[in-house]
C-alpha positions in Angstrom: 43.4 12.0 -125.0 42.8 14.7 -122.3 45.0 17.3 -124.0 43.3 16.6 -127.4 39.8 16.7 -126.1 40.4 19.8 -124.1 42.0 21.7 -127.0 40.1 24.8 -128.1 39.0 23.3 -131.5 37.7 20.1 -129.9 35.9 22.1 -127.2 34.2 24.2 -129.9 33.3 21.0 -131.7 31.8 19.4 -128.6 29.8 22.6 -127.8 28.5 22.5 -131.4 27.6 18.9 -131.0 26.0 19.3 -127.6 22.4 19.2 -126.7 22.1 22.8 -125.6 20.4 21.6 -122.3 20.9 23.1 -118.9 23.1 20.2 -118.1 25.5 19.9 -121.1 25.8 16.6 -122.7 26.7 15.1 -126.1 24.4 12.4 -127.4 26.2 9.1 -128.2 25.5 9.3 -131.9 27.4 12.8 -131.9 30.1 11.6 -129.7 31.2 8.8 -132.2 31.6 11.5 -134.9 34.3 13.4 -133.0 37.7 12.8 -134.8 40.3 11.0 -132.6 44.0 11.3 -133.2 46.0 8.1 -132.6 49.7 9.0 -132.5 52.4 6.6 -133.4 54.4 4.9 -130.6 57.3 7.2 -131.2 55.1 10.4 -131.1 53.3 9.1 -128.0 56.7 8.4 -126.4 58.1 11.8 -127.3 54.9 13.6 -126.0 55.0 11.5 -122.7 58.6 12.5 -122.2 57.7 16.2 -122.2 54.2 16.1 -120.8 54.7 13.5 -118.1 56.9 15.5 -115.8 54.6 18.5 -116.2 51.4 16.6 -115.4 53.3 15.0 -112.3 54.2 18.4 -111.1 50.6 19.7 -111.6 49.2 16.8 -109.6 51.9 17.3 -106.8 51.0 21.0 -106.7 47.3 20.2 -106.4 47.9 17.9 -103.4 50.2 20.5 -101.8 47.6 23.2 -102.4 44.8 21.2 -100.7 47.2 20.5 -97.7 48.0 24.1 -97.3 44.3 25.1 -97.5 43.4 22.6 -94.8 46.1 24.0 -92.6 45.0 27.5 -93.3 41.3 26.7 -92.6 42.3 25.0 -89.4 44.6 27.6 -88.0 43.3 30.9 -89.3 40.1 31.0 -87.2 42.0 30.1 -84.0 44.7 32.7 -84.7 42.1 35.5 -85.4 40.1 34.6 -82.2 43.3 34.5 -80.1 42.7 31.0 -79.1 46.1 30.1 -80.7 49.4 32.0 -80.5 51.8 32.1 -83.4 54.5 29.8 -81.8 51.7 27.2 -81.0 50.5 27.5 -84.7 54.0 26.9 -86.0 54.3 23.8 -83.8 51.0 22.5 -85.1 52.1 23.0 -88.7 55.4 21.2 -88.0 53.4 18.2 -86.6 51.2 18.3 -89.6 53.8 18.3 -92.2 
């Protein structure tokens, strides 16, 4: 569903059906007119076998990115100010991971 609704043709259709307000939205009466593809079980299974691992990797990378950003935001100001030396920072990262 996500991949279908975020495809360029569907995004264009939703923009066309939108209200044009400052906060975008699609009225319910327009939402029900959007075509919905319902794949067969075999098509869905085939798609899942390809897309599943990719989506899992994306989610894992997102979590890892947030973790690294937190470590950066914690350590960088202390490293720049001299409050923390490199060996101490490495030890703190080891404890965090």
